[in-house]
C-alpha positions as CSV (number, residue, x, y, z in Angstrom):
1,M,-32.0,-53.2,-13.2
2,Y,-31.0,-49.5,-13.8
3,K,-32.9,-49.2,-17.1
4,K,-32.5,-45.5,-17.1
5,H,-28.9,-45.8,-18.4
6,A,-28.8,-44.0,-21.8
7,V,-26.2,-46.2,-23.4
8,R,-26.4,-49.9,-22.9
9,L,-23.4,-52.2,-23.4
10,V,-25.5,-54.9,-24.9
11,G,-23.0,-55.9,-27.5
12,I,-20.3,-56.7,-25.0
13,F,-22.7,-58.7,-22.8
14,C,-23.7,-60.9,-25.8
15,L,-20.2,-62.4,-25.6
16,A,-20.7,-63.7,-22.1
17,P,-21.5,-67.5,-22.0
18,A,-25.1,-68.3,-21.1
19,L,-24.4,-70.1,-17.9
20,A,-27.8,-69.4,-16.5
21,F,-29.4,-71.9,-19.0
22,A,-27.5,-74.8,-17.6
23,Q,-29.3,-74.3,-14.3
24,P,-32.8,-75.3,-13.3
25,A,-35.3,-72.7,-14.4
26,S,-36.5,-72.2,-10.9
27,N,-33.2,-71.1,-9.5
28,P,-30.9,-69.8,-12.3
29,V,-27.3,-68.8,-11.5
30,K,-26.5,-65.6,-13.2
31,P,-23.1,-65.1,-14.8
32,I,-22.0,-62.5,-12.2
33,Q,-23.1,-64.8,-9.4
34,S,-21.1,-67.6,-10.9
35,A,-18.0,-65.4,-11.2
36,L,-18.4,-64.2,-7.6
37,E,-18.5,-67.8,-6.4
38,N,-15.2,-68.6,-8.3
39,L,-13.3,-65.3,-8.3
40,A,-9.9,-66.8,-8.0
41,S,-10.3,-69.0,-11.1
42,A,-12.9,-67.0,-13.0
43,C,-11.2,-63.6,-12.9
44,A,-7.7,-62.3,-13.2
45,S,-5.8,-60.2,-10.7
46,P,-6.6,-57.9,-8.9
47,L,-9.9,-59.7,-8.3
48,A,-8.3,-63.1,-7.9
49,D,-6.3,-61.7,-4.9
50,I,-8.9,-59.8,-2.9
51,D,-9.4,-60.9,0.7
52,Q,-12.4,-62.7,2.1
53,T,-13.9,-59.6,3.7
54,A,-14.0,-57.8,0.3
55,S,-15.3,-60.9,-1.4
56,R,-18.2,-61.2,1.1
57,Q,-19.0,-57.5,0.7
58,L,-19.1,-57.9,-3.0
59,T,-21.5,-60.8,-2.8
60,E,-23.7,-59.0,-0.3
61,F,-23.8,-55.9,-2.5
62,Y,-24.6,-57.8,-5.7
63,S,-27.3,-59.8,-3.9
64,R,-29.1,-56.6,-3.2
65,Q,-29.1,-56.0,-7.0
66,Q,-30.2,-59.6,-7.8
67,F,-26.7,-60.3,-9.3
68,E,-27.4,-58.0,-12.2
69,A,-24.6,-56.1,-14.0
70,L,-24.2,-52.7,-12.4
71,W,-21.9,-50.8,-14.8
72,T,-24.0,-50.8,-17.9
73,S,-23.5,-47.3,-19.4
74,Y,-20.4,-45.5,-20.6
75,E,-21.6,-42.4,-18.8
76,Q,-21.7,-44.2,-15.5
77,I,-18.3,-45.7,-16.0
78,D,-16.8,-42.4,-17.0
79,T,-18.2,-40.8,-13.9
80,L,-16.7,-43.5,-11.7
81,L,-13.3,-43.1,-13.3
82,A,-13.5,-39.3,-12.9
83,Q,-14.3,-39.7,-9.2
84,L,-11.3,-42.1,-8.9
85,D,-9.1,-39.4,-10.5
86,A,-10.4,-36.8,-8.0
87,L,-9.2,-39.0,-5.1
88,V,-5.8,-37.4,-5.6
89,D,-6.8,-34.4,-3.5
90,D,-8.0,-36.7,-0.8
91,G,-4.4,-37.7,-0.5
92,L,-5.1,-41.1,-2.1
93,N,-3.4,-42.5,-5.2
94,P,-5.9,-42.9,-8.1
95,A,-3.7,-45.5,-9.8
96,A,-4.2,-47.8,-6.8
97,Y,-7.8,-48.2,-7.8
98,H,-7.0,-49.8,-11.1
99,P,-8.6,-47.4,-13.6
100,A,-6.7,-48.9,-16.5
101,A,-8.0,-52.4,-15.7
102,I,-11.5,-51.0,-15.5
103,R,-11.2,-49.3,-18.9
104,R,-9.8,-52.5,-20.4
105,S,-12.5,-54.7,-19.0
106,L,-15.6,-52.5,-19.6
107,Y,-14.7,-50.7,-22.8
108,T,-13.3,-53.6,-24.8
109,A,-15.3,-56.5,-26.2
110,T,-13.7,-60.0,-26.2
111,A,-14.8,-63.6,-26.5
112,E,-13.1,-64.5,-23.2
113,P,-15.5,-66.2,-20.8
114,L,-16.8,-63.9,-18.0
115,H,-14.6,-61.1,-19.3
116,R,-17.4,-58.5,-19.0
117,E,-18.7,-59.9,-15.7
118,C,-15.2,-59.8,-14.2
119,G,-14.9,-56.2,-15.3
120,D,-18.2,-55.3,-13.7
121,I,-17.1,-56.9,-10.5
122,L,-13.8,-55.1,-10.6
123,A,-15.6,-51.7,-11.0
124,T,-17.9,-52.6,-8.1
125,H,-14.9,-53.7,-5.9
126,V,-13.1,-50.5,-6.7
127,Y,-16.2,-48.4,-6.1
128,L,-16.8,-50.0,-2.6
129,L,-13.1,-49.8,-1.8
130,A,-12.8,-46.1,-2.6
131,L,-16.0,-45.4,-0.6
132,R,-14.6,-47.4,2.4
133,H,-11.2,-45.5,2.2
134,L,-13.0,-42.1,2.2
135,S,-15.4,-43.0,5.0
136,H,-13.2,-45.1,7.3
137,G,-9.6,-44.3,6.3
138,R,-7.0,-45.9,4.0
139,L,-5.0,-47.4,6.8
140,P,-5.9,-49.2,10.1
141,Q,-6.0,-46.5,12.7
142,D,-6.0,-49.0,15.6
143,R,-2.6,-50.3,14.6
144,L,-1.0,-47.0,13.7
145,E,-2.4,-44.2,15.9
146,P,-5.0,-45.8,18.2
147,V,-7.7,-43.9,20.0
148,W,-8.9,-45.2,23.3
149,R,-12.7,-44.8,23.5
150,S,-14.8,-45.0,26.6
151,T,-18.0,-47.0,26.7
152,D,-20.1,-43.9,27.1
153,A,-18.5,-42.2,24.1
154,V,-20.2,-42.5,20.7
155,A,-17.8,-44.6,18.7
156,P,-17.5,-43.9,14.9
157,Q,-19.8,-46.0,12.8
158,R,-17.6,-48.7,11.2
159,A,-20.4,-51.0,10.2
160,D,-20.5,-52.1,6.5
161,E,-24.2,-51.5,6.4
162,R,-23.9,-47.7,6.1
163,L,-21.3,-48.1,3.4
164,L,-23.5,-50.4,1.4
165,E,-26.4,-48.1,1.8
166,I,-24.4,-45.2,0.4
167,A,-23.0,-47.3,-2.4
168,D,-26.5,-48.7,-3.3
169,A,-28.1,-45.3,-3.4
170,G,-25.2,-43.8,-5.3
171,L,-25.1,-46.2,-8.3
172,M,-27.3,-43.7,-10.2
173,T,-25.5,-40.7,-8.7
174,I,-21.8,-41.7,-8.3
175,V,-20.7,-38.2,-7.4
176,Q,-23.1,-38.0,-4.6
177,A,-21.9,-41.4,-3.2
178,F,-18.3,-40.2,-3.1
179,D,-19.4,-36.9,-1.5
180,Q,-21.5,-38.7,1.2
181,A,-18.6,-41.1,2.0
182,R,-16.2,-38.2,2.6
183,P,-16.0,-36.7,6.1
184,T,-18.3,-33.8,6.6
185,F,-15.9,-32.1,9.0
186,E,-15.0,-28.7,7.6
187,Q,-11.3,-29.1,8.2
188,Y,-11.2,-32.1,5.9
189,H,-12.5,-30.1,3.0
190,N,-10.1,-27.2,3.8
191,L,-7.2,-29.7,3.6
192,R,-8.4,-31.0,0.3
193,K,-8.3,-27.4,-1.0
194,A,-4.8,-27.0,0.4
195,H,-3.7,-30.2,-1.3
196,A,-5.1,-29.1,-4.6
197,R,-3.4,-25.7,-4.4
198,L,0.0,-27.1,-3.6
199,R,-0.3,-29.8,-6.2
200,A,-1.2,-27.2,-8.8
201,E,1.8,-25.0,-8.1
202,P,4.5,-25.1,-10.8
203,A,7.5,-27.1,-9.8
204,Q,10.4,-24.9,-8.7
205,R,14.0,-25.6,-7.7
206,Q,14.0,-25.8,-4.0
207,L,16.1,-23.1,-2.4
208,L,18.0,-24.9,0.4
209,I,19.5,-22.6,3.0
210,P,22.8,-24.0,4.4
211,A,23.3,-24.5,8.1
212,G,25.3,-21.9,10.1
213,E,25.2,-19.8,13.2
214,T,21.9,-18.5,14.5
215,L,20.9,-15.5,12.5
216,R,19.3,-12.6,14.2
217,P,18.0,-9.3,13.0
218,G,20.7,-6.7,12.2
219,M,23.3,-9.4,11.5
220,S,25.1,-9.8,8.1
221,D,25.4,-13.3,6.6
222,A,26.0,-14.7,3.2
223,R,22.8,-16.8,3.5
224,V,20.6,-13.7,3.7
225,P,20.0,-13.4,-0.1
226,L,18.9,-17.1,0.0
227,L,16.6,-16.5,2.9
228,R,15.1,-13.5,1.1
229,Q,14.5,-15.6,-2.0
230,R,13.0,-18.5,0.0
231,L,10.5,-16.2,1.8
232,A,9.6,-14.4,-1.5
233,A,9.0,-17.7,-3.2
234,S,6.5,-18.6,-0.5
235,G,4.7,-15.3,-0.7
236,Y,6.1,-13.8,2.5
237,L,8.0,-11.1,0.7
238,P,7.2,-9.1,-2.5
239,D,9.1,-10.3,-5.6
240,I,11.0,-7.1,-5.9
241,A,12.9,-8.1,-2.7
242,V,14.4,-11.1,-4.4
243,E,16.6,-8.9,-6.5
244,S,18.5,-7.6,-3.5
245,V,21.9,-9.1,-2.9
246,Q,22.6,-7.4,0.4
247,N,23.7,-9.7,3.2
248,R,22.2,-7.6,6.0
249,Y,19.2,-9.2,7.8
250,D,16.9,-6.2,7.9
251,R,13.5,-5.5,9.4
252,T,11.6,-6.4,6.2
253,I,13.1,-9.9,6.3
254,E,12.5,-10.2,10.0
255,Q,8.7,-9.4,9.7
256,A,8.5,-11.9,6.8
257,L,10.2,-14.6,8.8
258,K,8.0,-14.0,11.8
259,A,4.9,-14.5,9.6
260,F,6.5,-17.7,8.2
261,Q,7.2,-18.9,11.8
262,A,3.6,-18.2,13.0
263,R,2.1,-20.2,10.1
264,H,4.3,-23.1,10.8
265,G,3.8,-23.3,14.6
266,L,7.2,-22.0,15.5
267,Q,8.2,-19.3,18.0
268,D,7.6,-16.1,16.0
269,D,10.8,-14.3,17.2
270,G,12.3,-13.6,13.8
271,I,15.4,-15.6,14.7
272,L,16.7,-18.1,12.2
273,G,17.7,-21.0,14.4
274,V,17.8,-24.8,13.9
275,D,14.1,-25.4,14.0
276,T,13.2,-22.5,11.7
277,L,16.0,-23.4,9.2
278,A,14.8,-27.1,9.1
279,T,11.2,-25.9,8.4
280,L,12.3,-23.5,5.6
281,N,14.1,-26.4,3.9
282,V,11.1,-28.7,3.8
283,T,10.3,-29.4,0.2
284,P,6.9,-29.1,-1.5
285,S,6.9,-32.8,-2.0
286,E,7.3,-33.3,1.7
287,R,4.5,-30.9,2.4
288,L,2.2,-32.8,0.1
289,D,3.0,-36.0,2.1
290,Q,2.2,-34.1,5.3
291,L,-1.2,-33.0,3.8
292,K,-1.9,-36.6,2.7
293,I,-1.4,-38.1,6.1
294,N,-3.4,-35.4,7.9
295,L,-6.3,-36.0,5.5
296,E,-6.1,-39.6,6.6
297,R,-6.1,-38.6,10.2
298,F,-9.3,-36.6,9.7
299,R,-10.9,-39.5,7.9
300,W,-10.2,-41.5,11.0
301,L,-11.5,-38.9,13.4
302,S,-14.3,-37.2,11.6
303,R,-17.1,-39.2,13.1
304,D,-15.6,-38.7,16.6
305,I,-16.1,-35.0,16.4
306,E,-19.7,-34.4,17.5
307,A,-21.8,-31.3,17.0
308,R,-21.3,-30.3,20.6
309,S,-17.9,-31.4,21.8
310,L,-14.5,-30.5,23.2
311,L,-11.5,-31.0,21.0
312,V,-7.9,-31.1,22.3
313,D,-5.5,-30.5,19.4
314,I,-2.4,-32.2,20.8
315,A,0.2,-31.1,18.3
316,G,-1.3,-27.6,18.0
317,G,-1.4,-27.0,21.7
318,R,-5.0,-25.8,21.9
319,V,-8.4,-26.7,23.1
320,V,-11.5,-26.0,20.9
321,Y,-15.1,-26.0,21.9
322,F,-17.6,-26.9,19.2
323,R,-21.3,-26.2,19.2
324,D,-23.7,-27.0,16.3
325,G,-20.7,-28.5,14.5
326,R,-18.7,-25.2,14.4
327,A,-15.8,-23.9,16.5
328,Q,-17.2,-21.4,19.1
329,W,-14.2,-20.9,21.4
330,E,-10.6,-21.9,21.7
331,T,-7.6,-21.4,24.0
332,R,-4.0,-22.5,24.3
333,S,-3.0,-25.7,26.1
334,Q,0.1,-27.4,27.3
335,V,0.4,-31.2,26.5
336,G,2.7,-34.1,27.3
337,R,6.3,-33.9,26.3
338,A,7.7,-36.5,23.8
339,T,8.8,-38.9,26.6
340,R,5.3,-38.7,28.2
341,Q,2.9,-38.2,25.3
342,T,-0.7,-37.2,25.7
343,P,-2.7,-40.2,24.4
344,E,-5.5,-40.0,21.9
345,I,-8.8,-40.4,23.7
346,K,-12.5,-40.2,22.9
347,S,-14.6,-39.9,26.1
348,T,-17.1,-37.8,27.9
349,V,-16.6,-35.0,30.4
350,T,-18.9,-35.8,33.3
351,R,-17.5,-34.0,36.3
352,L,-15.2,-31.2,37.6
353,T,-13.0,-31.2,40.7
354,L,-12.9,-27.8,42.4
355,N,-9.9,-26.8,44.4
356,P,-8.3,-30.2,43.8
357,T,-5.6,-32.0,45.8
358,W,-3.0,-33.6,43.6
359,T,-2.0,-37.2,44.1
360,V,1.3,-37.7,42.3
361,P,1.0,-40.2,39.5
362,P,3.2,-43.3,39.7
363,T,5.5,-42.4,36.8
364,I,6.1,-38.9,38.2
365,L,6.6,-40.4,41.7
366,S,9.3,-42.8,40.6
367,E,11.0,-40.7,38.0
368,D,10.7,-37.2,39.3
369,K,9.8,-37.0,43.0
370,L,11.7,-39.9,44.6
371,P,15.1,-38.7,43.3
372,K,14.5,-35.2,44.7
373,I,13.3,-36.6,48.1
374,R,16.4,-38.7,48.3
375,E,18.6,-35.7,47.8
376,D,16.7,-33.5,50.3
377,H,14.0,-34.7,52.7
378,D,12.9,-31.1,53.1
379,Y,11.6,-31.3,49.6
380,L,8.3,-32.8,50.9
381,A,7.7,-29.9,53.2
382,E,8.7,-27.3,50.6
383,Q,6.2,-28.7,48.1
384,D,3.5,-29.3,50.8
385,L,3.5,-33.0,50.0
386,Q,1.9,-35.5,52.4
387,V,2.9,-39.1,52.5
388,L,0.0,-41.6,52.6
389,D,-0.5,-45.4,52.4
390,Y,-2.9,-46.8,49.8
391,E,-5.8,-46.6,52.2
392,G,-5.2,-42.8,52.6
393,N,-3.6,-43.0,56.1
394,P,-0.8,-40.5,56.8
395,L,2.7,-41.9,57.1
396,D,5.8,-40.4,58.9
397,P,8.3,-39.5,56.2
398,E,11.2,-40.1,58.7
399,Q,10.1,-43.7,59.1
400,I,10.3,-44.5,55.3
401,D,13.3,-46.0,53.5
402,W,13.3,-43.7,50.5
403,N,15.5,-46.1,48.5
404,D,12.7,-48.6,48.8
405,P,9.5,-46.8,49.9
406,G,7.1,-49.5,49.0
407,R,3.4,-48.7,48.2
408,I,3.0,-45.1,49.1
409,L,1.2,-42.1,47.8
410,L,2.3,-38.4,47.7
411,R,-0.5,-35.9,47.9
412,Q,-0.4,-32.1,47.6
413,A,-3.1,-30.1,49.3
414,A,-5.3,-27.6,47.4
415,G,-3.8,-24.2,47.1
416,P,-2.0,-21.7,44.8
417,N,1.0,-23.9,44.3
418,N,-0.9,-27.0,43.4
419,P,0.0,-28.0,39.9
420,L,-3.7,-28.6,39.0
421,G,-4.6,-25.0,39.9
422,R,-8.2,-24.5,41.0
423,L,-9.9,-26.9,38.7
424,V,-9.8,-30.3,37.0
425,V,-12.0,-31.4,34.1
426,R,-12.5,-35.1,34.3
427,F,-13.4,-37.8,31.8
428,D,-13.2,-41.6,31.9
429,N,-9.9,-43.1,30.6
430,P,-7.3,-45.7,31.8
431,F,-4.3,-43.3,31.6
432,A,-5.2,-40.9,34.5
433,I,-5.4,-38.1,31.9
434,Y,-7.5,-35.0,32.5
435,L,-7.7,-31.3,31.6
436,H,-6.7,-28.8,34.3
437,D,-5.8,-25.3,35.4
438,T,-2.1,-24.6,36.1
439,P,0.0,-22.1,38.0
440,S,2.5,-22.3,35.1
441,Q,0.8,-19.6,33.0
442,G,4.0,-18.2,31.5
443,L,4.5,-21.4,29.5
444,F,1.4,-20.6,27.4
445,D,3.4,-17.9,25.6
446,R,5.7,-20.6,24.0
447,S,5.0,-21.7,20.5
448,Q,5.6,-25.3,21.3
449,R,3.9,-26.3,24.5
450,A,4.8,-29.9,25.1
451,F,5.8,-29.6,28.8
452,S,3.5,-31.8,30.9
453,S,3.6,-35.4,31.9
454,G,0.6,-36.2,29.7
455,C,-2.3,-34.3,31.2
456,V,-3.5,-31.2,29.4
457,R,-3.0,-27.8,31.0
458,V,-5.7,-25.3,29.9
459,E,-5.3,-21.5,29.6
460,S,-8.5,-19.6,30.5
461,V,-9.9,-22.7,32.1
462,M,-12.7,-20.8,33.8
463,Q,-14.0,-19.7,30.4
464,L,-14.0,-23.3,29.3
465,V,-16.0,-24.4,32.4
466,D,-18.5,-21.7,31.8
467,L,-19.2,-23.4,28.4
468,L,-19.7,-26.7,30.1
469,L,-22.1,-25.5,32.8
470,T,-25.8,-25.0,32.4
471,D,-27.4,-21.8,33.6
472,G,-28.7,-23.5,36.7
473,E,-25.2,-24.8,37.7
474,R,-23.2,-21.6,37.5
475,E,-24.2,-20.0,40.8
476,R,-23.6,-23.3,42.8
477,F,-20.3,-23.8,41.0
478,A,-19.0,-20.3,41.9
479,R,-20.1,-20.7,45.6
480,L,-18.3,-24.0,46.0
481,L,-15.1,-22.8,44.2
482,E,-14.9,-19.8,46.6
483,T,-14.8,-22.1,49.7
484,G,-11.3,-23.2,48.8
485,K,-12.2,-26.7,49.7
486,T,-12.1,-29.7,47.4
487,H,-15.5,-30.6,45.9
488,E,-16.6,-33.0,43.1
489,F,-19.1,-31.4,40.8
490,R,-21.1,-33.6,38.5
491,L,-22.3,-32.0,35.3
492,T,-25.9,-32.0,34.3
493,E,-25.0,-32.1,30.6
494,P,-21.9,-34.3,29.9
495,T,-19.8,-33.1,27.0
496,P,-18.0,-35.4,24.5
497,V,-14.2,-34.8,24.4
498,L,-11.7,-35.9,21.8
499,L,-7.9,-35.7,22.3
500,A,-6.4,-36.1,18.8
501,Y,-3.2,-35.5,16.9
502,W,-2.6,-33.9,13.6
503,T,0.2,-31.7,12.1
504,A,-1.5,-29.7,9.3
505,E,-4.7,-27.9,8.8
506,A,-6.0,-25.2,6.4
507,D,-8.4,-22.2,6.3
508,D,-11.4,-22.1,4.1
509,T,-9.4,-20.7,1.2
510,G,-7.1,-23.7,1.3
511,E,-4.2,-21.8,2.9
512,P,-2.3,-24.5,4.8
513,H,-1.0,-24.1,8.4
514,Y,1.6,-26.6,9.5
515,R,2.8,-27.4,13.0
516,P,5.8,-29.3,14.3
517,D,5.5,-33.1,14.6
518,I,6.2,-33.0,18.3
519,Y,5.8,-36.8,18.7
520,Q,7.6,-37.7,15.4
521,R,4.6,-39.7,14.2
522,D,4.5,-38.4,10.6
523,P,7.3,-40.4,9.1
524,D,5.8,-43.8,10.1
525,L,2.4,-42.7,8.7
526,I,3.9,-41.5,5.4
527,A,5.8,-44.8,5.1
528,S,2.6,-46.9,5.8
529,L,0.6,-45.0,3.2
530,R,3.2,-45.6,0.6
531,M,3.4,-49.3,1.4
532,A,-0.4,-49.6,1.2
533,D,-0.4,-48.0,-2.2
534,Q,2.4,-50.3,-3.4
535,K,0.5,-53.3,-2.2
536,L,-2.7,-52.3,-4.1
537,L,-0.7,-51.5,-7.2
538,K,0.9,-54.9,-7.2
539,D,-2.5,-56.6,-6.9
């Protein structure tokens, strides 16, 4: 097997006991097969501690190779170790893949029984593990940031078969195997560049800016020299500006701070308030952690992003339309506030509601509407809300005990004040989540747009719909919309949609762009990644 290897490790293999000769000639058990069958006793940690799933995968993989040794040349082993080192810019810890143990096992001859076989198995285990982490993610997405997937959505391929095929074909081309396992999504590779850039930057003493009153252009403050130095250190001001000791917050600093705010998803108003100050004081180490967890998020989501699809960037407050695997159009969006978060969903857009009525969702009914109705019964008429039973029959508001209204519905007629605007984009999900138009257009000018009760408000929604419609549908759509009446419009060509959450991305040069962690998910993910590394390092 693999006789093309230039340098054979024959001498080391001669030390392995000839277990095969003790077996019947018709069905010899090879040393690696014997070790696999008795990993806990035959091999030391970490192999002795791997779980049953990994053990089964190893046996399956070796069975495809007739239980022959796979790591039989120094060049091949060196390439594997180099690829493990390169995992650092995938946000993965190379030390967690036991490179020292691989070197010890495969580069050192000993008379210890099955020493070389256990080393070969360890290298294969690490090889498969690294490919799995690159392809599927280091952490269990379903437990940390689950995505609800509809039955008509194409779920990401999680089967071991694809992984084994990549690994099998890649034994002679290790670099290619690692490249194939990585997500093909462009943003993943941009983030790798960003991680490499930040990691390569020389360590500098972090300039922390003390808290104080909100700092506005034209003011004087003792913190201004520190602010100037901090912005210059990050490339937002020329170095010459650092020499200035003036305490006046001038226009040059204002423009630099606005650029910093824009790149970090903050309101670019040039005002040094609480949020901007906290963002300025984030350390490079914390930014590396942020890049690591967002690389993990893109490993989770990469196969959910199809060549033609709609992507809702929850934390970034935008909607992006992809065609042929590249972003073709985007617009701003408003998403759920922290107490009513927009969930992560993979589904398919199948229909539109034109001139929609709005049936108040149960949470909004109980938490928002009922308190206002109890205060003032005229609220129903002012908001054009009709009271219905669950069969859709109208009810008299005066006959309802609003302290205990029972099973009722509130519905608002189509019109300019309807919170859904003129259009709803619908897709299957159990959360009553959809994309829609909104009369609250002014809120799109905010940098952080987490205002809704979970649904996604879309700016320029008619441009989006034009992308979803076929040529033959546009005329009929326009005609029905102009009637002002409610219509359900089923699309000829459904479009995959993904609602996902991430807090960092980068351009194709590796320049990172950060955004606020509006749902405070980053700390838990950072902690989980560290714990997973610690567990592997202990094994």
